[in-house]
C-alpha positions as CSV (number, residue, x, y, z in Angstrom):
1,M,36.0,-51.9,-3.7
2,L,38.6,-49.5,-2.4
3,A,37.3,-49.8,1.1
4,L,37.4,-53.6,0.8
5,R,41.0,-53.5,-0.4
6,L,42.1,-51.1,2.4
7,T,40.3,-53.3,4.9
8,R,42.0,-56.4,3.7
9,A,45.5,-54.9,3.4
10,A,45.5,-53.4,6.9
11,R,48.0,-54.4,9.5
12,P,47.0,-56.9,12.3
13,A,46.7,-54.2,14.9
14,V,44.2,-52.3,12.7
15,Q,42.3,-55.4,12.0
16,L,42.1,-56.1,15.7
17,R,40.6,-52.7,16.4
18,R,38.0,-53.3,13.6
19,L,37.1,-56.7,15.1
20,L,36.6,-55.0,18.5
21,V,34.1,-52.7,16.8
22,A,32.4,-55.7,15.3
23,A,32.3,-57.5,18.7
24,A,30.8,-54.5,20.4
25,S,28.3,-54.1,17.6
26,A,27.3,-57.8,18.0
27,G,26.8,-57.3,21.8
28,T,24.7,-54.2,21.3
29,G,22.6,-55.8,18.6
30,L,21.9,-58.8,20.8
31,L,20.8,-56.5,23.6
32,L,18.5,-54.6,21.2
33,L,17.0,-57.9,19.9
34,S,16.6,-59.2,23.5
35,S,14.5,-56.1,24.3
36,L,12.3,-57.0,21.3
37,G,12.0,-60.6,22.6
38,H,11.0,-59.4,26.0
39,A,8.3,-57.1,24.4
40,L,7.0,-60.1,22.4
41,A,6.9,-62.4,25.5
42,H,5.2,-59.8,27.7
43,P,2.9,-57.6,25.6
44,E,1.1,-56.4,28.7
45,A,4.2,-54.8,30.2
46,A,4.9,-52.1,27.7
47,D,6.7,-49.9,30.3
48,A,9.2,-52.6,31.2
49,A,10.0,-53.2,27.5
50,A,10.5,-49.5,26.9
51,L,12.8,-49.3,29.9
52,R,14.8,-52.2,28.6
53,L,15.1,-50.5,25.2
54,A,16.1,-47.2,26.9
55,W,18.9,-49.0,28.8
56,C,20.4,-50.1,25.5
57,A,21.3,-46.5,24.8
58,A,24.4,-46.9,27.0
59,P,26.0,-49.8,25.0
60,L,24.9,-48.1,21.8
61,A,26.7,-44.8,22.7
62,A,29.8,-46.7,23.9
63,T,30.0,-48.7,20.6
64,V,29.6,-45.6,18.5
65,Y,32.3,-43.9,20.4
66,L,34.6,-46.8,19.9
67,A,33.8,-46.9,16.1
68,L,34.6,-43.2,15.9
69,A,38.0,-43.6,17.7
70,V,38.9,-46.6,15.5
71,A,38.1,-44.6,12.3
72,R,40.2,-41.7,13.5
73,T,43.3,-43.9,14.0
74,D,42.9,-45.9,10.7
75,P,46.2,-45.4,8.9
76,G,44.8,-46.5,5.6
77,T,42.5,-43.4,5.4
78,R,44.9,-40.8,6.5
79,P,45.7,-38.0,4.0
80,R,49.1,-38.4,2.4
81,P,50.9,-36.5,-0.3
82,G,50.0,-37.5,-3.8
83,L,46.6,-39.1,-3.0
84,S,44.7,-36.2,-4.3
85,A,46.3,-36.6,-7.7
86,V,44.8,-40.1,-8.1
87,G,41.4,-39.0,-6.9
88,L,41.8,-39.8,-3.2
89,G,41.1,-36.4,-1.7
90,P,39.8,-35.7,1.8
91,A,36.2,-36.3,0.8
92,R,37.0,-39.6,-0.8
93,L,39.1,-40.8,2.2
94,M,36.2,-39.7,4.5
95,A,33.9,-41.9,2.4
96,V,36.3,-44.8,2.7
97,S,36.3,-44.4,6.6
98,V,32.5,-44.3,6.6
99,L,32.3,-47.5,4.4
100,T,34.8,-49.3,6.6
101,T,32.9,-48.4,9.7
102,A,29.6,-49.5,8.1
103,L,31.2,-52.9,7.2
104,S,32.4,-53.5,10.8
105,C,29.1,-52.5,12.4
106,S,27.1,-54.4,9.8
107,L,29.2,-57.5,10.4
108,G,28.5,-57.3,14.2
109,S,24.8,-56.8,13.6
110,L,24.7,-59.8,11.4
111,L,26.5,-61.9,14.0
112,A,24.0,-60.7,16.6
113,L,21.0,-61.7,14.5
114,L,22.5,-65.2,13.8
115,F,23.2,-65.8,17.5
116,F,19.8,-64.5,18.5
117,L,18.1,-66.8,16.1
118,H,20.3,-69.7,17.4
119,L,19.3,-69.0,21.0
120,R,15.6,-68.9,20.0
121,G,15.9,-72.2,18.3
122,D,14.9,-70.9,14.9
123,L,18.0,-72.5,13.2
124,T,19.0,-75.8,14.9
125,G,16.7,-76.2,17.9
126,L,16.9,-74.8,21.4
127,P,20.5,-74.8,22.8
128,F,21.4,-74.9,26.5
129,D,18.3,-76.9,27.2
130,G,16.1,-74.0,26.4
131,A,17.6,-71.7,29.1
132,A,17.2,-68.6,27.0
133,A,13.8,-69.4,25.6
134,G,11.9,-67.3,28.2
135,L,14.1,-64.3,27.6
136,L,13.9,-64.3,23.8
137,A,10.3,-65.4,23.2
138,A,11.3,-68.6,21.5
139,G,7.8,-69.9,20.7
140,L,6.5,-66.7,19.1
141,P,7.2,-65.5,15.5
142,L,9.8,-62.8,15.1
143,P,8.6,-59.6,13.4
144,V,11.3,-59.1,10.6
145,P,10.7,-55.3,10.1
146,A,11.2,-54.6,13.8
147,A,14.3,-56.7,14.0
148,V,15.9,-55.1,10.9
149,T,15.0,-51.7,12.2
150,L,16.7,-52.3,15.5
151,L,19.8,-53.8,13.8
152,T,20.3,-50.9,11.5
153,V,20.3,-48.3,14.3
154,L,23.9,-48.9,15.2
155,P,25.4,-48.9,11.7
156,V,23.5,-45.8,10.7
157,T,24.4,-43.9,13.9
158,A,28.1,-45.0,13.7
159,T,28.5,-44.1,10.1
160,A,26.8,-40.7,10.6
161,A,29.1,-39.9,13.6
162,V,32.2,-40.8,11.5
163,A,31.1,-38.7,8.6
164,V,30.4,-35.7,10.8
165,A,33.7,-36.0,12.7
166,L,35.9,-36.7,9.7
167,R,34.3,-34.3,7.2
168,P,36.8,-32.3,5.2
169,R,37.7,-28.9,6.7
170,D,39.5,-26.0,5.2
171,P,43.1,-26.3,6.3
172,R,43.8,-22.6,5.8
173,P,43.8,-20.5,8.9
174,P,41.4,-17.6,9.1
175,G,43.0,-14.4,7.8
176,P,43.8,-11.5,10.1
177,A,41.2,-8.9,10.8
178,V,41.4,-6.0,8.4
179,R,41.5,-2.6,10.1
180,R,38.9,-0.4,8.5
181,F,38.4,3.3,8.7
182,G,35.1,5.1,9.1
183,R,34.0,8.6,8.1
184,F,36.7,11.2,8.4
185,G,39.3,8.7,9.1
186,A,37.9,7.5,12.5
187,L,38.4,3.9,13.6
188,G,35.6,1.5,13.1
189,G,33.2,0.6,10.3
190,P,31.2,3.4,8.8
191,A,27.5,3.5,9.4
192,G,26.8,3.5,5.6
193,P,28.8,3.2,2.4
194,E,31.1,6.1,1.8
195,T,30.5,8.0,-1.4
196,F,33.0,9.9,-3.4
197,G,31.2,13.2,-2.7
198,A,32.1,13.0,1.0
199,Y,35.7,12.5,0.1
200,G,35.6,15.4,-2.3
201,R,33.9,17.8,0.2
202,F,36.1,17.1,3.2
203,G,39.3,16.2,1.5
204,I,40.0,13.1,3.7
205,R,42.4,10.5,2.4
206,L,43.0,7.0,3.6
207,P,46.6,5.8,3.5
208,S,47.3,2.7,1.4
209,A,48.8,-0.5,2.8
210,T,52.3,0.5,1.6
211,G,52.2,3.7,3.6
212,A,51.9,6.0,0.6
213,G,49.5,8.8,0.1
214,R,50.7,11.1,2.9
215,G,50.0,14.2,0.8
216,G,48.7,17.4,2.4
217,A,45.1,17.2,3.5
218,A,44.7,21.0,3.5
219,G,44.2,21.0,-0.3
220,G,40.5,20.2,0.0
221,N,39.4,17.7,-2.6
222,R,42.8,17.7,-4.3
223,G,43.9,14.1,-5.1
224,A,47.3,13.0,-3.9
225,T,49.2,10.4,-5.8
226,A,50.3,7.3,-3.8
227,G,53.8,6.0,-3.9
228,D,52.9,3.1,-6.2
229,G,51.3,5.3,-8.9
230,R,47.7,5.1,-7.6
231,T,45.7,8.0,-6.5
232,A,44.2,8.3,-3.0
233,T,40.8,8.2,-4.7
234,A,41.6,4.7,-6.0
235,A,42.8,3.7,-2.6
236,L,39.6,4.9,-1.1
237,L,37.5,3.0,-3.6
238,E,39.5,-0.2,-2.9
239,T,39.1,0.0,0.8
240,D,35.5,0.9,0.7
241,G,32.9,-1.7,1.5
242,D,33.8,-5.2,2.5
243,R,36.7,-5.5,0.2
244,P,40.0,-5.3,2.1
245,A,42.9,-3.1,1.0
246,P,45.8,-4.9,-0.7
247,E,48.8,-5.5,1.5
248,S,52.4,-5.5,0.3
249,G,54.3,-8.4,1.8
250,P,52.1,-9.4,4.7
251,E,53.7,-11.4,7.4
252,P,51.9,-14.7,8.1
253,P,50.6,-15.1,11.7
254,V,52.8,-17.2,13.9
255,P,50.9,-20.3,15.1
256,D,50.6,-20.8,18.8
257,T,52.0,-24.3,19.4
258,R,51.8,-24.2,23.2
259,A,49.5,-26.7,24.9
260,G,46.6,-24.7,26.2
261,T,44.7,-25.5,29.3
262,P,41.3,-27.2,28.6
263,A,38.4,-24.9,29.6
264,G,35.9,-27.6,30.7
265,L,37.2,-28.3,34.2
266,P,35.0,-25.8,36.2
267,W,31.9,-26.9,34.3
268,G,32.7,-30.5,34.9
269,V,33.2,-30.0,38.6
270,A,29.9,-28.1,38.7
271,L,28.0,-30.9,36.9
272,V,29.6,-33.6,39.1
273,T,28.5,-31.7,42.2
274,A,25.0,-31.2,40.8
275,G,24.7,-34.9,40.0
276,L,25.8,-36.0,43.5
277,A,23.3,-33.6,45.0
278,A,20.5,-35.0,42.8
279,Q,21.4,-38.5,44.0
280,A,21.5,-37.3,47.6
281,Y,17.8,-36.3,47.3
282,A,16.9,-39.6,45.6
283,G,15.2,-40.9,48.8
284,R,12.4,-38.4,48.4
285,S,9.9,-38.3,45.5
286,A,10.6,-40.3,42.3
287,P,13.9,-42.0,43.4
288,A,14.5,-43.8,40.2
289,L,14.3,-40.6,38.1
290,A,16.5,-38.8,40.5
291,V,19.2,-41.5,40.5
292,L,19.1,-41.6,36.7
293,L,19.4,-37.8,36.4
294,G,22.2,-37.7,39.0
295,W,24.2,-40.4,37.2
296,L,23.7,-38.6,33.9
297,L,24.9,-35.3,35.3
298,T,27.9,-36.9,37.0
299,G,28.9,-38.7,33.8
300,V,28.7,-35.6,31.7
301,G,30.7,-33.7,34.3
302,L,33.4,-36.3,34.4
303,V,33.6,-36.3,30.6
304,L,34.0,-32.5,30.6
305,A,36.5,-32.5,33.4
306,G,38.6,-35.3,31.9
307,P,40.9,-33.1,29.8
308,G,41.4,-30.6,32.6
309,L,42.3,-33.3,35.1
310,T,44.7,-34.8,32.6
311,H,46.3,-31.4,32.1
312,L,46.5,-31.0,35.9
313,C,48.2,-34.4,36.2
314,G,50.8,-33.3,33.7
315,R,51.4,-30.1,35.7
316,L,51.7,-32.1,39.0
317,L,54.4,-34.3,37.4
318,Q,56.4,-31.2,36.7
319,A,56.1,-29.7,40.2
320,G,59.2,-28.9,42.2
321,R,62.4,-29.3,40.3
322,P,61.7,-31.9,37.6
323,G,64.3,-33.8,35.8
324,A,64.2,-34.9,32.2
325,L,62.0,-37.9,32.9
326,R,59.3,-36.0,34.8
327,L,59.5,-33.1,32.4
328,L,59.0,-35.3,29.3
329,A,56.1,-37.1,31.0
330,G,54.4,-34.0,32.2
331,R,54.7,-32.2,28.9
332,G,53.4,-35.2,27.1
333,L,50.3,-35.4,29.3
334,M,49.6,-31.7,28.8
335,A,49.9,-32.0,25.1
336,E,47.6,-35.1,25.0
337,A,45.1,-33.8,27.5
338,A,42.5,-32.9,24.9
339,R,42.9,-36.2,23.1
340,I,42.9,-38.7,25.9
341,G,41.0,-36.7,28.5
342,R,37.5,-37.4,27.3
343,P,37.9,-41.2,26.9
344,L,39.4,-41.1,30.5
345,G,36.3,-39.2,31.7
346,V,34.0,-41.8,30.0
347,L,36.0,-44.7,31.6
348,C,35.7,-43.0,35.0
349,T,32.0,-42.7,34.5
350,V,31.6,-46.3,33.7
351,A,33.9,-47.5,36.5
352,S,32.2,-45.3,39.1
353,A,28.7,-46.6,38.0
354,G,30.0,-50.2,38.2
355,C,31.5,-49.7,41.6
356,A,28.3,-48.1,42.9
357,L,26.1,-50.9,41.5
358,T,28.4,-53.6,43.0
359,A,28.3,-51.9,46.4
360,L,24.5,-51.7,46.2
361,S,24.1,-55.3,45.2
362,G,26.1,-56.4,48.2
363,G,28.2,-58.8,46.2
364,P,30.0,-59.4,42.9
365,A,28.5,-59.5,39.5
366,P,26.5,-62.8,39.7
367,A,23.7,-60.8,41.4
368,F,22.9,-59.4,37.9
369,G,21.2,-61.2,35.1
370,P,22.8,-62.5,31.9
371,L,21.6,-59.5,29.9
372,S,22.8,-57.0,32.5
373,T,26.2,-58.7,32.6
374,L,26.4,-58.6,28.8
375,G,25.5,-54.9,28.8
376,A,28.2,-54.2,31.4
377,L,30.8,-56.1,29.4
378,V,29.9,-54.2,26.2
379,V,30.0,-50.8,27.9
380,G,33.1,-51.5,29.9
381,G,35.0,-53.2,27.1
382,A,34.1,-50.6,24.5
383,T,35.1,-47.8,26.8
384,L,38.4,-49.4,27.7
385,A,39.1,-50.1,24.0
386,T,38.3,-46.5,23.2
387,L,40.8,-45.3,25.7
388,L,43.5,-47.6,24.3
389,T,42.7,-46.5,20.8
390,A,43.0,-42.9,21.9
391,A,46.4,-43.7,23.3
392,V,47.4,-45.2,19.9
393,E,46.2,-42.0,18.2
394,S,48.3,-40.0,20.6
395,R,51.3,-42.1,19.9
396,Q,50.8,-41.6,16.1
397,Y,50.7,-37.8,16.6
398,R,53.7,-37.9,18.8
399,A,55.8,-39.9,16.3
400,G,57.5,-36.8,14.9
401,T,58.5,-35.5,18.3
402,T,59.8,-38.9,19.3
403,A,61.9,-39.2,16.2
404,A,63.3,-35.6,16.7
405,L,64.3,-36.5,20.3
406,L,66.0,-39.6,19.1
407,R,67.9,-37.6,16.5
408,L,69.0,-35.2,19.2
409,G,70.5,-38.0,21.2
410,A,67.7,-38.9,23.7
411,R,68.0,-42.5,25.0
412,P,65.1,-44.9,24.1
413,A,65.1,-45.9,27.8
414,L,64.2,-42.3,28.7
415,L,61.3,-42.2,26.3
416,R,60.0,-45.6,27.6
417,G,60.3,-44.4,31.2
418,A,58.4,-41.2,30.4
419,A,55.6,-43.3,28.8
420,A,55.5,-45.6,31.8
421,L,55.4,-42.6,34.2
422,R,52.4,-41.2,32.2
423,A,50.6,-44.5,32.4
424,A,51.2,-44.7,36.1
425,A,50.3,-41.1,36.9
426,L,46.8,-41.2,35.4
427,P,45.4,-44.1,37.6
428,A,47.0,-42.5,40.6
429,L,44.9,-39.3,40.0
430,F,41.7,-40.8,38.6
431,G,41.5,-44.0,40.7
432,P,40.7,-42.2,44.1
433,L,38.4,-39.9,42.2
434,V,36.4,-42.8,40.8
435,L,36.2,-44.5,44.2
436,A,35.1,-41.3,45.9
437,I,32.3,-40.6,43.3
438,A,31.2,-44.3,43.5
439,A,31.0,-44.1,47.4
440,L,29.1,-40.8,47.3
441,S,26.7,-42.2,44.6
442,A,25.9,-45.4,46.6
443,L,25.6,-43.7,50.0
444,P,22.1,-42.2,49.6
445,L,20.7,-45.4,48.1
446,S,22.1,-47.7,50.7
447,R,20.1,-46.2,53.5
């Protein structure tokens, strides 16, 4: 009930993003059911049916990625002060996000089933003069368990991804490493547990965290009293084993708030190069397998290199002697590189694959069939919606900084100009990259 109330009381922008998830789920469910219909209509071509089902993995992954991005930007399930007192802790809010995602994906799957049955003529007769009867096996009975299994793949996968990504984490940073002393006061952990006999024989003492216990070591096994009233023997027993010594007034570590450089750029460039090399050898043995492997490596490489390229774009904006506009835009891109870089990499992968397929077909999209067009629309639309959702998430995280700049006297026109400059700099960098990868991908296959 709480998930339903939060879903109903959300703002129109949030409802629009959930409807986009439902629409992408409907398109993916229709593609899965169409593969089932092709398998029913052509039982002798099992390999072709399996290949159709395997191609549904791309829209499935794009839809799950969109559902995860929408769940992360949902303001109704964001932790706020006072919610834990009424029983809405991080685990409960994560469960609400999972239920909301399940509702959106289930709604899309239900719409896909209804439209599939309508096209087959099971509800009101064959529409469109029976144009889709051959694709969906209209004259054959539909196996209900198989259809239900295919339709539950997307909601289960999306809810599992949201549950894993939004699981509660310990907000406390890991404590500083405790400096331990080994035998005879040497640095490093001891080989075995120290005993009191070793301390008594050699007269070693470990200083306490307050700096006390500096009594003379020449007294053999003579115990020296620490400054806080404890003996050195007690200090030794407290620091022995895995138990750290107590500290007096420890200073908390200063968090590093600088935008770090993403580390996936070299690996991404290497994978893109390997993918293009695999496609270059596609004309030899097993061309279809080489092309698929090459596109997979190129896509993974672009996704890994996306944050690094976004960070590089921010640095290029600040090159030379930047003013306030370029400095704000470049710093914003560097701070948002890890958040919007991966959706940009996915969008570049989809765009380069689309450009390469269009170049190979020798014309626009009508050369593809209706199901291929639907799959391309689902993948492209879900990827673009994911990027826009990531931009909304970045804006939400940047709200505090924007408010601080406005309080300091920054003009709103300056902030809008910085946002426009960021939006223009990214296509200027990624656009030629997409065209180059698409041309190199299509070149070996066009011979």
